[in-house]
C-alpha positions as CSV (number, residue, x, y, z in Angstrom):
1,M,18.7,1.7,25.3
2,A,18.7,4.9,23.2
3,D,17.2,5.1,19.8
4,K,19.6,4.5,17.1
5,H,19.4,6.1,13.6
6,I,20.5,3.8,10.9
7,G,22.5,4.8,7.8
8,T,22.6,3.3,4.4
9,R,25.1,0.5,5.5
10,E,22.6,-0.7,8.0
11,A,19.6,-0.4,5.7
12,A,19.8,-4.0,4.5
13,A,19.7,-5.3,8.1
14,A,16.7,-3.0,8.8
15,N,14.8,-4.5,5.9
16,D,14.9,-7.8,7.8
17,I,12.9,-6.1,10.5
18,F,10.6,-3.9,8.5
19,T,9.9,-6.2,5.5
20,R,9.8,-9.6,7.1
21,T,7.0,-11.9,6.0
22,E,6.3,-15.3,7.6
23,P,6.9,-18.1,5.1
24,E,3.2,-19.3,5.3
25,L,2.1,-15.8,4.2
26,L,4.2,-15.7,1.0
27,P,1.2,-16.7,-1.3
28,I,-0.9,-14.0,0.2
29,L,1.9,-11.5,-0.2
30,E,2.1,-12.3,-3.9
31,E,-1.7,-12.0,-4.3
32,L,-1.8,-8.6,-2.6
33,R,1.3,-7.1,-4.1
34,S,-0.1,-7.6,-7.6
35,R,-3.0,-5.3,-6.6
36,E,-0.8,-2.4,-5.5
37,P,-0.6,0.5,-5.8
38,I,-4.4,0.5,-5.3
39,F,-6.3,2.7,-7.7
40,H,-3.3,2.7,-10.0
41,T,-3.2,-0.8,-11.5
42,P,-5.9,-2.7,-13.6
43,R,-5.2,-5.8,-11.4
44,F,-6.8,-3.9,-8.5
45,A,-10.0,-3.0,-10.3
46,S,-10.7,-2.7,-14.0
47,S,-14.4,-1.7,-14.0
48,P,-16.7,0.3,-11.7
49,E,-18.2,-3.1,-10.6
50,D,-14.7,-4.4,-9.7
51,L,-14.0,-1.2,-7.8
52,E,-17.2,-1.5,-5.8
53,R,-16.3,-5.0,-4.8
54,A,-12.6,-4.2,-4.1
55,V,-13.3,-1.3,-1.7
56,A,-15.1,-2.0,1.6
57,P,-18.0,0.3,2.4
58,E,-16.1,1.5,5.5
59,F,-12.9,2.3,3.6
60,W,-11.0,5.5,4.0
61,E,-7.5,6.6,3.4
62,V,-4.8,9.1,4.5
63,G,-3.0,10.3,1.5
64,A,0.7,11.3,1.4
65,S,-0.5,14.9,1.7
66,G,-2.0,14.0,5.1
67,R,-5.5,14.6,3.8
68,R,-8.2,12.0,4.6
69,Y,-10.3,10.7,1.8
70,S,-13.6,8.8,2.0
71,R,-14.7,6.0,-0.2
72,A,-17.4,8.2,-1.7
73,F,-14.9,11.0,-2.5
74,I,-12.5,8.6,-4.3
75,F,-15.3,7.0,-6.3
76,R,-16.7,10.4,-7.3
77,T,-13.3,11.6,-8.3
78,L,-12.5,8.6,-10.4
79,A,-15.9,8.8,-12.1
80,K,-15.8,12.6,-12.7
81,E,-12.1,12.9,-13.6
82,P,-10.9,9.7,-15.3
83,A,-8.0,11.6,-16.7
84,R,-6.6,11.8,-13.2
85,Y,-6.2,8.0,-13.2
86,V,-2.5,7.0,-13.6
87,N,-1.5,3.5,-14.5
88,A,1.6,2.9,-12.3
89,E,3.3,0.6,-14.7
90,E,2.9,2.9,-17.7
91,A,4.1,5.8,-15.6
92,G,7.2,4.0,-14.5
93,W,6.3,4.0,-10.8
94,R,8.3,1.4,-8.8
95,A,7.0,-0.5,-5.8
96,D,9.2,-2.7,-3.7
97,G,10.1,-3.7,-0.1
98,F,6.7,-5.5,0.2
99,A,5.8,-7.3,3.5
100,V,2.6,-8.7,4.8
101,C,1.4,-9.7,8.3
102,R,-1.8,-11.2,9.6
103,L,-3.9,-8.8,11.7
104,G,-6.7,-11.3,12.3
105,P,-8.8,-13.9,10.6
106,G,-8.8,-13.0,6.9
107,T,-7.3,-9.5,7.6
108,Y,-3.8,-8.5,6.6
109,L,-1.5,-5.5,6.6
110,L,0.5,-5.0,3.4
111,T,3.4,-2.5,3.5
112,Y,5.7,-1.3,0.8
113,L,7.7,1.6,-0.6
114,L,6.4,3.4,-3.7
115,D,8.6,5.5,-5.9
116,Q,6.6,7.8,-8.2
117,A,9.4,9.2,-10.4
118,G,11.4,10.4,-7.4
119,R,8.5,11.0,-5.0
120,R,9.0,8.2,-2.4
121,T,6.4,7.2,0.1
122,R,5.9,4.3,2.5
123,R,2.5,2.7,1.9
124,A,0.3,0.6,4.1
125,T,-3.0,-1.1,3.1
126,I,-5.2,-3.2,5.3
127,W,-6.8,-6.0,3.2
128,E,-9.6,-8.3,4.0
129,R,-10.5,-11.5,2.2
130,S,-14.3,-11.4,1.8
131,A,-16.8,-13.8,0.1
132,E,-16.4,-11.6,-3.0
133,G,-12.6,-11.7,-2.9
134,W,-10.0,-9.2,-1.7
135,R,-11.1,-5.8,-0.6
136,I,-9.4,-2.9,1.1
137,L,-10.4,-1.4,4.4
138,Y,-7.8,1.3,4.9
139,H,-4.8,2.8,3.1
140,Q,-2.1,5.3,4.0
141,G,0.8,6.9,2.2
142,T,3.6,8.6,4.2
143,P,6.3,10.7,2.4
144,I,9.9,9.8,3.1
145,V,11.6,13.0,4.0
146,L,15.0,11.6,5.2
147,E,17.1,8.8,3.9
148,G,18.2,6.5,6.7
149,D,15.3,7.7,8.9
150,D,14.5,4.2,10.3
151,M,14.8,3.7,14.0
152,L,16.0,0.5,15.6
153,D,16.3,-0.6,19.2
């Protein structure tokens, strides 16, 4: 069967595929969505100690620019340039279309769409429940360049 591009009329149906969360994972979805977007909400980490606990030692991310960022780089940047920190809620950023799936014992993939005043990206964070609480292992942001760019079938 050939790939099928979907338009805005079919977008709602596509959301059933791309944003489906199993009912037993809904409590986890609520816990994790409150911590997103990572690094841009006080619920994620409100102190350097919280940040240290919330970001796994092996964490890295791929930003919407395509650049890769290490944990050390992010920590150094946040410490050196606190003015670069943006509170998503205060900035009017909107996150929606959340979904979560289990990757393994205590490990989950959270996906969502982030609108940063017109700059729209699809986001993916791999979360792990550790003895200290939730922490991130990986994060990626991918710009949306086409509306209706989802592929089905």
